[in-house]
N, CA, C and O atoms as CSV, one atom per row, in Angstrom:
chain,resi,resn,atom,element,x,y,z
A,1,MET,N,N,-5.011,-10.640,-5.525
A,1,MET,CA,C,-5.557,-10.605,-4.180
A,1,MET,C,C,-6.973,-11.165,-4.162
A,1,MET,O,O,-7.330,-11.944,-3.278
A,2,ALA,N,N,-7.780,-10.762,-5.147
A,2,ALA,CA,C,-9.149,-11.237,-5.208
A,2,ALA,C,C,-9.210,-12.735,-5.448
A,2,ALA,O,O,-10.043,-13.429,-4.864
A,3,ASN,N,N,-8.320,-13.240,-6.316
A,3,ASN,CA,C,-8.303,-14.684,-6.594
A,3,ASN,C,C,-7.937,-15.490,-5.373
A,3,ASN,O,O,-8.573,-16.507,-5.095
A,4,LYS,N,N,-6.937,-15.069,-4.642
A,4,LYS,CA,C,-6.520,-15.798,-3.420
A,4,LYS,C,C,-7.669,-15.773,-2.412
A,4,LYS,O,O,-7.965,-16.798,-1.797
A,5,LEU,N,N,-8.314,-14.635,-2.232
A,5,LEU,CA,C,-9.396,-14.534,-1.274
A,5,LEU,C,C,-10.564,-15.417,-1.712
A,5,LEU,O,O,-11.189,-16.077,-0.883
A,6,CYS,N,N,-10.855,-15.429,-3.007
A,6,CYS,CA,C,-11.929,-16.260,-3.545
A,6,CYS,C,C,-11.675,-17.753,-3.257
A,6,CYS,O,O,-12.566,-18.479,-2.816
A,7,GLU,N,N,-10.425,-18.184,-3.524
A,7,GLU,CA,C,-10.058,-19.588,-3.255
A,7,GLU,C,C,-10.279,-19.920,-1.755
A,7,GLU,O,O,-10.803,-20.981,-1.417
A,8,MET,N,N,-9.881,-19.014,-0.895
A,8,MET,CA,C,-9.979,-19.256,0.532
A,8,MET,C,C,-11.442,-19.314,0.977
A,8,MET,O,O,-11.820,-20.180,1.766
A,9,LEU,N,N,-12.270,-18.383,0.464
A,9,LEU,CA,C,-13.661,-18.315,0.879
A,9,LEU,C,C,-14.457,-19.520,0.363
A,9,LEU,O,O,-15.431,-19.918,1.004
A,10,GLN,N,N,-14.086,-20.091,-0.735
A,10,GLN,CA,C,-14.784,-21.252,-1.255
A,10,GLN,C,C,-14.571,-22.478,-0.330
A,10,GLN,O,O,-15.293,-23.471,-0.427
A,11,GLN,N,N,-13.579,-22.384,0.555
A,11,GLN,CA,C,-13.312,-23.500,1.488
A,11,GLN,C,C,-14.241,-23.405,2.704
A,11,GLN,O,O,-14.308,-24.351,3.490
A,12,VAL,N,N,-14.948,-22.304,2.876
A,12,VAL,CA,C,-15.906,-22.173,3.994
A,12,VAL,C,C,-17.091,-23.086,3.739
A,12,VAL,O,O,-17.694,-23.076,2.665
A,13,GLU,N,N,-17.407,-23.873,4.753
A,13,GLU,CA,C,-18.518,-24.838,4.611
A,13,GLU,C,C,-19.830,-24.128,4.286
A,13,GLU,O,O,-20.264,-23.224,4.999
A,14,GLY,N,N,-20.444,-24.563,3.191
A,14,GLY,CA,C,-21.719,-23.996,2.792
A,14,GLY,C,C,-21.619,-22.815,1.871
A,14,GLY,O,O,-22.648,-22.330,1.399
A,15,ALA,N,N,-20.411,-22.318,1.585
A,15,ALA,CA,C,-20.243,-21.125,0.770
A,15,ALA,C,C,-20.612,-21.363,-0.695
A,15,ALA,O,O,-21.166,-20.480,-1.349
A,16,GLY,N,N,-20.309,-22.538,-1.198
A,16,GLY,CA,C,-20.609,-22.827,-2.598
A,16,GLY,C,C,-19.687,-22.044,-3.523
A,16,GLY,O,O,-18.539,-21.770,-3.173
A,17,ASN,N,N,-20.182,-21.685,-4.692
A,17,ASN,CA,C,-19.429,-20.928,-5.653
A,17,ASN,C,C,-19.352,-19.478,-5.181
A,17,ASN,O,O,-20.359,-18.873,-4.813
A,18,VAL,N,N,-18.124,-18.932,-5.202
A,18,VAL,CA,C,-17.874,-17.581,-4.653
A,18,VAL,C,C,-17.167,-16.734,-5.708
A,18,VAL,O,O,-16.284,-17.212,-6.420
A,19,LYS,N,N,-17.570,-15.476,-5.791
A,19,LYS,CA,C,-16.860,-14.476,-6.615
A,19,LYS,C,C,-16.536,-13.307,-5.697
A,19,LYS,O,O,-17.328,-12.920,-4.838
A,20,VAL,N,N,-15.330,-12.754,-5.912
A,20,VAL,CA,C,-14.857,-11.660,-5.061
A,20,VAL,C,C,-14.348,-10.516,-5.959
A,20,VAL,O,O,-13.665,-10.738,-6.958
A,21,THR,N,N,-14.707,-9.296,-5.565
A,21,THR,CA,C,-14.168,-8.092,-6.205
A,21,THR,C,C,-13.508,-7.253,-5.099
A,21,THR,O,O,-14.132,-6.964,-4.078
A,22,VAL,N,N,-12.265,-6.873,-5.306
A,22,VAL,CA,C,-11.534,-6.033,-4.345
A,22,VAL,C,C,-11.229,-4.707,-5.042
A,22,VAL,O,O,-10.609,-4.692,-6.106
A,23,ARG,N,N,-11.653,-3.620,-4.460
A,23,ARG,CA,C,-11.339,-2.278,-4.956
A,23,ARG,C,C,-10.263,-1.670,-4.118
A,23,ARG,O,O,-10.405,-1.579,-2.898
A,24,LEU,N,N,-9.178,-1.247,-4.740
A,24,LEU,CA,C,-8.064,-0.666,-4.011
A,24,LEU,C,C,-8.199,0.854,-3.965
A,24,LEU,O,O,-8.636,1.491,-4.923
A,25,ASP,N,N,-7.815,1.403,-2.838
A,25,ASP,CA,C,-7.873,2.852,-2.641
A,25,ASP,C,C,-6.636,3.556,-3.208
A,25,ASP,O,O,-6.706,4.679,-3.706
A,26,THR,N,N,-5.504,2.857,-3.113
A,26,THR,CA,C,-4.225,3.413,-3.590
A,26,THR,C,C,-3.472,2.321,-4.335
A,26,THR,O,O,-3.853,1.151,-4.300
A,27,SER,N,N,-2.410,2.715,-5.004
A,27,SER,CA,C,-1.552,1.709,-5.637
A,27,SER,C,C,-0.346,1.427,-4.746
A,27,SER,O,O,-0.158,2.079,-3.719
A,28,THR,N,N,0.449,0.472,-5.136
A,28,THR,CA,C,1.657,0.157,-4.373
A,28,THR,C,C,2.613,1.315,-4.449
A,28,THR,O,O,2.858,1.871,-5.520
A,29,GLU,N,N,3.159,1.680,-3.291
A,29,GLU,CA,C,4.138,2.804,-3.226
A,29,GLU,C,C,5.497,2.229,-2.951
A,29,GLU,O,O,5.674,1.450,-2.014
A,30,THR,N,N,6.461,2.608,-3.764
A,30,THR,CA,C,7.834,2.144,-3.553
A,30,THR,C,C,8.746,3.296,-3.196
A,30,THR,O,O,8.619,4.395,-3.736
A,31,GLN,N,N,9.655,3.043,-2.296
A,31,GLN,CA,C,10.627,4.067,-1.889
A,31,GLN,C,C,12.016,3.469,-2.078
A,31,GLN,O,O,12.268,2.337,-1.666
A,32,TYR,N,N,12.910,4.220,-2.696
A,32,TYR,CA,C,14.211,3.751,-3.002
A,32,TYR,C,C,15.235,4.372,-2.098
A,32,TYR,O,O,15.042,5.475,-1.586
A,33,ALA,N,N,16.349,3.651,-1.897
A,33,ALA,CA,C,17.432,4.127,-1.029
A,33,ALA,C,C,18.141,5.319,-1.697
A,33,ALA,O,O,18.402,5.306,-2.900
A,34,VAL,N,N,18.439,6.328,-0.903
A,34,VAL,CA,C,19.098,7.535,-1.419
A,34,VAL,C,C,20.232,7.902,-0.502
A,34,VAL,O,O,20.050,7.948,0.715
A,35,ASN,N,N,21.426,8.170,-1.063
A,35,ASN,CA,C,22.552,8.711,-0.286
A,35,ASN,C,C,22.358,10.215,-0.234
A,35,ASN,O,O,22.270,10.860,-1.279
A,36,THR,N,N,22.291,10.769,0.924
A,36,THR,CA,C,22.096,12.204,1.067
A,36,THR,C,C,23.292,12.820,1.761
A,36,THR,O,O,23.941,12.194,2.598
A,37,SER,N,N,23.567,14.056,1.398
A,37,SER,CA,C,24.603,14.829,2.104
A,37,SER,C,C,24.046,16.232,2.249
A,37,SER,O,O,23.428,16.792,1.343
A,38,THR,N,N,24.292,16.767,3.424
A,38,THR,CA,C,23.856,18.136,3.718
A,38,THR,C,C,25.063,18.972,4.153
A,38,THR,O,O,26.023,18.462,4.729
A,39,GLY,N,N,24.982,20.245,3.865
A,39,GLY,CA,C,26.036,21.138,4.278
A,39,GLY,C,C,25.498,22.500,4.618
A,39,GLY,O,O,24.428,22.910,4.168
A,40,LYS,N,N,26.286,23.202,5.442
A,40,LYS,CA,C,25.905,24.560,5.827
A,40,LYS,C,C,27.151,25.414,5.867
A,40,LYS,O,O,28.141,25.064,6.509
A,41,LYS,N,N,27.093,26.548,5.168
A,41,LYS,CA,C,28.248,27.445,5.125
A,41,LYS,C,C,27.759,28.821,5.559
A,41,LYS,O,O,26.779,29.344,5.028
A,42,THR,N,N,28.450,29.392,6.522
A,42,THR,CA,C,28.121,30.728,6.990
A,42,THR,C,C,29.316,31.646,6.768
A,42,THR,O,O,30.456,31.329,7.110
A,43,THR,N,N,29.005,32.797,6.178
A,43,THR,CA,C,30.042,33.813,5.878
A,43,THR,C,C,29.680,35.115,6.558
A,43,THR,O,O,28.544,35.578,6.457
A,44,LEU,N,N,30.638,35.708,7.248
A,44,LEU,CA,C,30.432,36.992,7.909
A,44,LEU,C,C,31.210,38.041,7.101
A,44,LEU,O,O,32.429,37.938,6.969
A,45,GLU,N,N,30.525,39.028,6.572
A,45,GLU,CA,C,31.150,40.083,5.767
A,45,GLU,C,C,31.059,41.393,6.502
A,45,GLU,O,O,30.050,41.713,7.131
A,46,LYS,N,N,32.155,42.157,6.406
A,46,LYS,CA,C,32.192,43.509,6.997
A,46,LYS,C,C,32.484,44.496,5.878
A,46,LYS,O,O,33.377,44.280,5.058
A,47,ASP,N,N,31.712,45.592,5.854
A,47,ASP,CA,C,32.008,46.620,4.834
A,47,ASP,C,C,32.831,47.752,5.429
A,47,ASP,O,O,33.078,47.764,6.635
A,48,GLN,N,N,33.264,48.710,4.599
A,48,GLN,CA,C,34.130,49.799,5.034
A,48,GLN,C,C,33.456,50.745,6.008
A,48,GLN,O,O,34.132,51.423,6.782
A,49,ALA,N,N,32.122,50.801,5.980
A,49,ALA,CA,C,31.405,51.707,6.868
A,49,ALA,C,C,31.185,51.098,8.267
A,49,ALA,O,O,30.605,51.739,9.143
A,50,GLY,N,N,31.653,49.863,8.462
A,50,GLY,CA,C,31.517,49.251,9.789
A,50,GLY,C,C,30.319,48.333,9.913
A,50,GLY,O,O,30.115,47.724,10.963
A,51,GLY,N,N,29.529,48.223,8.868
A,51,GLY,CA,C,28.373,47.293,8.884
A,51,GLY,C,C,28.790,45.854,8.661
A,51,GLY,O,O,29.822,45.577,8.050
A,52,THR,N,N,27.978,44.947,9.163
A,52,THR,CA,C,28.275,43.532,8.961
A,52,THR,C,C,27.068,42.824,8.346
A,52,THR,O,O,25.917,43.229,8.514
A,53,ARG,N,N,27.379,41.775,7.643
A,53,ARG,CA,C,26.312,40.985,7.001
A,53,ARG,C,C,26.706,39.499,7.130
A,53,ARG,O,O,27.856,39.114,6.919
A,54,THR,N,N,25.723,38.711,7.477
A,54,THR,CA,C,25.951,37.277,7.628
A,54,THR,C,C,25.214,36.557,6.517
A,54,THR,O,O,24.004,36.729,6.368
A,55,LEU,N,N,25.912,35.762,5.742
A,55,LEU,CA,C,25.336,34.950,4.681
A,55,LEU,C,C,25.380,33.482,5.085
A,55,LEU,O,O,26.427,32.976,5.491
A,56,THR,N,N,24.262,32.812,4.976
A,56,THR,CA,C,24.197,31.374,5.288
A,56,THR,C,C,23.717,30.636,4.052
A,56,THR,O,O,22.729,31.011,3.421
A,57,GLU,N,N,24.436,29.585,3.728
A,57,GLU,CA,C,24.122,28.779,2.529
A,57,GLU,C,C,23.944,27.326,2.991
A,57,GLU,O,O,24.863,26.716,3.537
A,58,ASP,N,N,22.739,26.790,2.760
A,58,ASP,CA,C,22.449,25.397,3.058
A,58,ASP,C,C,22.414,24.592,1.771
A,58,ASP,O,O,21.814,25.030,0.790
A,59,THR,N,N,23.036,23.439,1.754
A,59,THR,CA,C,22.999,22.580,0.576
A,59,THR,C,C,22.533,21.174,0.986
A,59,THR,O,O,22.982,20.621,1.990
A,60,ASP,N,N,21.648,20.633,0.204
A,60,ASP,CA,C,21.193,19.264,0.366
A,60,ASP,C,C,21.260,18.582,-0.978
A,60,ASP,O,O,20.727,19.095,-1.962
A,61,THR,N,N,21.902,17.441,-1.034
A,61,THR,CA,C,21.978,16.697,-2.267
A,61,THR,C,C,21.614,15.240,-1.973
A,61,THR,O,O,21.872,14.724,-0.886
A,62,GLY,N,N,21.022,14.609,-2.947
A,62,GLY,CA,C,20.656,13.205,-2.806
A,62,GLY,C,C,20.994,12.463,-4.085
A,62,GLY,O,O,20.825,12.987,-5.185
A,63,GLN,N,N,21.475,11.233,-3.929
A,63,GLN,CA,C,21.817,10.404,-5.091
A,63,GLN,C,C,21.208,9.017,-4.872
A,63,GLN,O,O,21.369,8.405,-3.816
A,64,LEU,N,N,20.515,8.550,-5.885
A,64,LEU,CA,C,19.884,7.244,-5.826
A,64,LEU,C,C,20.930,6.161,-5.685
A,64,LEU,O,O,21.932,6.192,-6.399
A,65,VAL,N,N,20.737,5.196,-4.784
A,65,VAL,CA,C,21.665,4.093,-4.570
A,65,VAL,C,C,21.369,3.037,-5.635
A,65,VAL,O,O,20.242,2.558,-5.764
A,66,LEU,N,N,22.409,2.687,-6.395
A,66,LEU,CA,C,22.254,1.698,-7.457
A,66,LEU,C,C,23.133,0.475,-7.184
A,66,LEU,O,O,24.191,0.580,-6.564
A,67,VAL,N,N,22.683,-0.662,-7.650
A,67,VAL,CA,C,23.468,-1.891,-7.523
A,67,VAL,C,C,23.617,-2.458,-8.943
A,67,VAL,O,O,22.713,-2.352,-9.771
A,68,ASN,N,N,24.755,-3.045,-9.187
A,68,ASN,CA,C,25.047,-3.612,-10.507
A,68,ASN,C,C,24.681,-5.095,-10.538
A,68,ASN,O,O,25.303,-5.917,-9.866
A,69,ARG,N,N,23.638,-5.425,-11.348
A,69,ARG,CA,C,23.235,-6.850,-11.499
A,69,ARG,C,C,23.280,-7.175,-12.969
A,69,ARG,O,O,22.558,-6.599,-13.783
A,70,SER,N,N,24.149,-8.116,-13.289
A,70,SER,CA,C,24.300,-8.600,-14.678
A,70,SER,C,C,24.547,-7.452,-15.664
A,70,SER,O,O,24.018,-7.429,-16.775
A,71,GLY,N,N,25.371,-6.504,-15.212
A,71,GLY,CA,C,25.734,-5.375,-16.075
A,71,GLY,C,C,24.697,-4.304,-16.149
A,71,GLY,O,O,24.849,-3.365,-16.929
A,72,GLU,N,N,23.645,-4.399,-15.373
A,72,GLU,CA,C,22.557,-3.385,-15.396
A,72,GLU,C,C,22.491,-2.696,-14.048
A,72,GLU,O,O,22.553,-3.346,-13.005
A,73,GLN,N,N,22.363,-1.366,-14.074
A,73,GLN,CA,C,22.228,-0.588,-12.828
A,73,GLN,C,C,20.779,-0.615,-12.376
A,73,GLN,O,O,19.888,-0.183,-13.108
A,74,ILE,N,N,20.542,-1.119,-11.177
A,74,ILE,CA,C,19.202,-1.238,-10.631
A,74,ILE,C,C,19.126,-0.479,-9.306
A,74,ILE,O,O,20.005,-0.645,-8.460
A,75,PRO,N,N,18.084,0.359,-9.101
A,75,PRO,CA,C,17.973,1.083,-7.843
A,75,PRO,C,C,17.643,0.142,-6.682
A,75,PRO,O,O,16.939,-0.852,-6.863
A,76,VAL,N,N,18.145,0.454,-5.512
A,76,VAL,CA,C,17.929,-0.348,-4.320
A,76,VAL,C,C,16.610,0.055,-3.667
A,76,VAL,O,O,16.415,1.219,-3.319
A,77,LEU,N,N,15.716,-0.900,-3.505
A,77,LEU,CA,C,14.419,-0.675,-2.907
A,77,LEU,C,C,14.603,-0.667,-1.369
A,77,LEU,O,O,15.118,-1.625,-0.793
A,78,SER,N,N,14.177,0.422,-0.728
A,78,SER,CA,C,14.293,0.484,0.730
A,78,SER,C,C,12.991,0.129,1.424
A,78,SER,O,O,12.996,-0.343,2.561
A,79,ARG,N,N,11.855,0.359,0.731
A,79,ARG,CA,C,10.578,0.100,1.354
A,79,ARG,C,C,9.491,0.029,0.297
A,79,ARG,O,O,9.497,0.789,-0.672
A,80,GLU,N,N,8.559,-0.893,0.495
A,80,GLU,CA,C,7.410,-0.998,-0.417
A,80,GLU,C,C,6.148,-1.045,0.451
A,80,GLU,O,O,6.005,-1.882,1.343
A,81,ILE,N,N,5.243,-0.111,0.151
A,81,ILE,CA,C,4.029,0.015,0.929
A,81,ILE,C,C,2.869,-0.562,0.097
A,81,ILE,O,O,2.594,-0.089,-1.006
A,82,ALA,N,N,2.193,-1.592,0.642
A,82,ALA,CA,C,1.101,-2.241,-0.042
A,82,ALA,C,C,-0.076,-1.281,-0.217
A,82,ALA,O,O,-0.263,-0.370,0.589
A,83,PRO,N,N,-0.869,-1.487,-1.271
A,83,PRO,CA,C,-2.024,-0.630,-1.478
A,83,PRO,C,C,-3.081,-0.870,-0.395
A,83,PRO,O,O,-3.167,-1.965,0.161
A,84,SER,N,N,-3.867,0.139,-0.104
A,84,SER,CA,C,-4.916,-0.028,0.888
A,84,SER,C,C,-6.207,-0.406,0.163
A,84,SER,O,O,-6.458,-0.003,-0.972
A,85,VAL,N,N,-7.024,-1.209,0.881
A,85,VAL,CA,C,-8.273,-1.697,0.295
A,85,VAL,C,C,-9.389,-0.720,0.607
A,85,VAL,O,O,-9.589,-0.339,1.761
A,86,ALA,N,N,-10.126,-0.311,-0.442
A,86,ALA,CA,C,-11.261,0.603,-0.264
A,86,ALA,C,C,-12.533,-0.172,0.040
A,86,ALA,O,O,-13.368,0.296,0.815
A,87,GLY,N,N,-12.698,-1.362,-0.562
A,87,GLY,CA,C,-13.875,-2.148,-0.333
A,87,GLY,C,C,-13.817,-3.509,-0.963
A,87,GLY,O,O,-13.056,-3.725,-1.906
A,88,VAL,N,N,-14.602,-4.429,-0.463
A,88,VAL,CA,C,-14.637,-5.792,-0.954
A,88,VAL,C,C,-16.096,-6.252,-1.108
A,88,VAL,O,O,-16.917,-6.077,-0.208
A,89,LEU,N,N,-16.388,-6.837,-2.261
A,89,LEU,CA,C,-17.695,-7.380,-2.527
A,89,LEU,C,C,-17.550,-8.888,-2.698
A,89,LEU,O,O,-16.789,-9.350,-3.548
A,90,VAL,N,N,-18.281,-9.657,-1.890
A,90,VAL,CA,C,-18.278,-11.111,-1.961
A,90,VAL,C,C,-19.679,-11.556,-2.349
A,90,VAL,O,O,-20.662,-11.217,-1.689
A,91,VAL,N,N,-19.752,-12.324,-3.435
A,91,VAL,CA,C,-21.030,-12.892,-3.889
A,91,VAL,C,C,-20.881,-14.395,-3.818
A,91,VAL,O,O,-20.030,-14.969,-4.496
A,92,ALA,N,N,-21.727,-15.058,-2.978
A,92,ALA,CA,C,-21.611,-16.479,-2.762
A,92,ALA,C,C,-22.964,-17.167,-2.802
A,92,ALA,O,O,-23.969,-16.593,-2.382
A,93,GLU,N,N,-22.993,-18.399,-3.306
A,93,GLU,CA,C,-24.217,-19.160,-3.376
A,93,GLU,C,C,-24.785,-19.383,-1.980
A,93,GLU,O,O,-25.999,-19.299,-1.797
A,94,GLY,N,N,-23.955,-19.659,-1.009
A,94,GLY,CA,C,-24.400,-19.971,0.351
A,94,GLY,C,C,-24.698,-18.769,1.218
A,94,GLY,O,O,-25.088,-18.941,2.372
A,95,ALA,N,N,-24.528,-17.535,0.704
A,95,ALA,CA,C,-24.697,-16.336,1.509
A,95,ALA,C,C,-26.175,-16.100,1.887
A,95,ALA,O,O,-26.460,-15.229,2.709
A,96,ALA,N,N,-27.085,-16.838,1.318
A,96,ALA,CA,C,-28.501,-16.681,1.723
A,96,ALA,C,C,-28.694,-17.217,3.119
A,96,ALA,O,O,-29.629,-16.824,3.817
A,97,ASN,N,N,-27.806,-18.123,3.540
A,97,ASN,CA,C,-27.846,-18.645,4.907
A,97,ASN,C,C,-27.127,-17.639,5.822
A,97,ASN,O,O,-25.965,-17.312,5.581
A,98,PRO,N,N,-27.795,-17.156,6.852
A,98,PRO,CA,C,-27.174,-16.112,7.726
A,98,PRO,C,C,-25.885,-16.568,8.386
A,98,PRO,O,O,-24.981,-15.756,8.582
A,99,ARG,N,N,-25.773,-17.852,8.736
A,99,ARG,CA,C,-24.553,-18.345,9.378
A,99,ARG,C,C,-23.381,-18.287,8.398
A,99,ARG,O,O,-22.294,-17.824,8.743
A,100,VAL,N,N,-23.616,-18.766,7.167
A,100,VAL,CA,C,-22.573,-18.772,6.137
A,100,VAL,C,C,-22.205,-17.332,5.780
A,100,VAL,O,O,-21.026,-17.018,5.615
A,101,LYS,N,N,-23.170,-16.487,5.665
A,101,LYS,CA,C,-22.922,-15.080,5.338
A,101,LYS,C,C,-22.026,-14.423,6.395
A,101,LYS,O,O,-21.089,-13.696,6.064
A,102,ALA,N,N,-22.328,-14.690,7.664
A,102,ALA,CA,C,-21.539,-14.140,8.770
A,102,ALA,C,C,-20.110,-14.661,8.717
A,102,ALA,O,O,-19.159,-13.914,8.947
A,103,GLU,N,N,-19.963,-15.961,8.409
A,103,GLU,CA,C,-18.596,-16.554,8.340
A,103,GLU,C,C,-17.814,-15.956,7.184
A,103,GLU,O,O,-16.634,-15.644,7.340
A,104,LEU,N,N,-18.443,-15.788,6.025
A,104,LEU,CA,C,-17.777,-15.184,4.864
A,104,LEU,C,C,-17.368,-13.734,5.172
A,104,LEU,O,O,-16.273,-13.290,4.827
A,105,PHE,N,N,-18.278,-13.021,5.829
A,105,PHE,CA,C,-18.003,-11.610,6.201
A,105,PHE,C,C,-16.797,-11.527,7.101
A,105,PHE,O,O,-15.888,-10.735,6.854
A,106,ARG,N,N,-16.776,-12.341,8.149
A,106,ARG,CA,C,-15.684,-12.315,9.130
A,106,ARG,C,C,-14.362,-12.787,8.499
A,106,ARG,O,O,-13.305,-12.207,8.746
A,107,ALA,N,N,-14.439,-13.845,7.684
A,107,ALA,CA,C,-13.230,-14.351,7.039
A,107,ALA,C,C,-12.610,-13.299,6.122
A,107,ALA,O,O,-11.392,-13.127,6.088
A,108,THR,N,N,-13.452,-12.613,5.397
A,108,THR,CA,C,-12.949,-11.547,4.484
A,108,THR,C,C,-12.291,-10.417,5.295
A,108,THR,O,O,-11.212,-9.930,4.955
A,109,GLN,N,N,-12.952,-10.033,6.339
A,109,GLN,CA,C,-12.426,-8.935,7.185
A,109,GLN,C,C,-11.080,-9.310,7.765
A,109,GLN,O,O,-10.150,-8.503,7.730
A,110,VAL,N,N,-10.951,-10.517,8.299
A,110,VAL,CA,C,-9.704,-10.965,8.924
A,110,VAL,C,C,-8.598,-11.179,7.897
A,110,VAL,O,O,-7.450,-10.788,8.113
A,111,ALA,N,N,-8.962,-11.811,6.765
A,111,ALA,CA,C,-7.956,-12.109,5.744
A,111,ALA,C,C,-7.288,-10.858,5.197
A,111,ALA,O,O,-6.088,-10.862,4.922
A,112,LEU,N,N,-8.054,-9.796,5.039
A,112,LEU,CA,C,-7.509,-8.562,4.481
A,112,LEU,C,C,-7.133,-7.541,5.534
A,112,LEU,O,O,-6.491,-6.538,5.219
A,113,GLY,N,N,-7.519,-7.775,6.774
A,113,GLY,CA,C,-7.235,-6.832,7.851
A,113,GLY,C,C,-7.883,-5.501,7.648
A,113,GLY,O,O,-7.259,-4.457,7.837
A,114,ILE,N,N,-9.182,-5.532,7.249
A,114,ILE,CA,C,-9.905,-4.275,6.967
A,114,ILE,C,C,-11.107,-4.115,7.917
A,114,ILE,O,O,-11.523,-5.054,8.596
A,115,GLU,N,N,-11.633,-2.909,7.932
A,115,GLU,CA,C,-12.753,-2.569,8.802
A,115,GLU,C,C,-14.058,-3.210,8.258
A,115,GLU,O,O,-14.203,-3.416,7.053
A,116,PRO,N,N,-14.981,-3.512,9.158
A,116,PRO,CA,C,-16.250,-4.137,8.742
A,116,PRO,C,C,-17.031,-3.345,7.700
A,116,PRO,O,O,-17.668,-3.939,6.830
A,117,HIS,N,N,-16.993,-2.035,7.769
A,117,HIS,CA,C,-17.804,-1.226,6.828
A,117,HIS,C,C,-17.261,-1.278,5.380
A,117,HIS,O,O,-17.880,-0.734,4.466
A,118,LYS,N,N,-16.112,-1.929,5.185
A,118,LYS,CA,C,-15.539,-2.064,3.838
A,118,LYS,C,C,-15.897,-3.384,3.168
A,118,LYS,O,O,-15.480,-3.645,2.039
A,119,VAL,N,N,-16.678,-4.223,3.871
A,119,VAL,CA,C,-16.988,-5.555,3.355
A,119,VAL,C,C,-18.504,-5.704,3.191
A,119,VAL,O,O,-19.272,-5.337,4.080
A,120,ILE,N,N,-18.912,-6.235,2.067
A,120,ILE,CA,C,-20.326,-6.598,1.845
A,120,ILE,C,C,-20.366,-7.998,1.246
A,120,ILE,O,O,-19.629,-8.317,0.313
A,121,VAL,N,N,-21.244,-8.822,1.805
A,121,VAL,CA,C,-21.442,-10.199,1.365
A,121,VAL,C,C,-22.884,-10.313,0.860
A,121,VAL,O,O,-23.826,-9.984,1.581
A,122,MET,N,N,-23.052,-10.780,-0.380
A,122,MET,CA,C,-24.339,-10.862,-0.986
A,122,MET,C,C,-24.593,-12.303,-1.453
A,122,MET,O,O,-23.658,-12.995,-1.856
A,123,PRO,N,N,-25.880,-12.765,-1.399
A,123,PRO,CA,C,-26.197,-14.074,-1.942
A,123,PRO,C,C,-26.190,-14.042,-3.493
A,123,PRO,O,O,-26.549,-13.048,-4.125
A,124,ARG,N,N,-25.775,-15.146,-4.043
A,124,ARG,CA,C,-25.707,-15.241,-5.516
A,124,ARG,C,C,-27.048,-15.703,-6.045
A,124,ARG,O,O,-27.720,-16.531,-5.430
A,125,LYS,N,N,-27.442,-15.147,-7.222
A,125,LYS,CA,C,-28.681,-15.566,-7.842
A,125,LYS,C,C,-28.594,-17.049,-8.208
A,125,LYS,O,O,-27.531,-17.527,-8.604
A,126,GLY,N,N,-29.681,-17.764,-8.080
A,126,GLY,CA,C,-29.697,-19.192,-8.401
A,126,GLY,C,C,-29.461,-19.429,-9.844
A,126,GLY,O,O,-29.900,-18.645,-10.686
A,127,GLY,N,N,-28.747,-20.541,-10.171
A,127,GLY,CA,C,-28.561,-20.987,-11.522
A,127,GLY,C,C,-27.458,-20.247,-12.288
A,127,GLY,O,O,-27.348,-20.423,-13.501
A,128,GLU,N,N,-26.644,-19.431,-11.624
A,128,GLU,CA,C,-25.562,-18.737,-12.334
A,128,GLU,C,C,-24.214,-19.160,-11.776
A,128,GLU,O,O,-23.178,-18.687,-12.242
């Protein structure tokens, strides 16, 4: 993610050499398909003294859905949730220029779809 963003930001006019660090808040979350079955059984019991008792039994079972690929059982992915970005640091040669800094800031925010408070753009020290 950081490499793709870095390549894109280097295309901004006046940006110069750019380095990007992306800190993720979470990791990728995967959810797999599951066959579920539920059941409910109710039993009414009467004793010799005339009392009654009701018993209820709930059952829930789930089984992972597997597909056979080349003789190997592989679980079926139903959903993958991308990690969320905690913050981004952009260091660019051209960030000393306020116009370039603003463009890098906005481009980073839009490219990652994140809030402004999660982005910081800093000028790069000369000669590095």
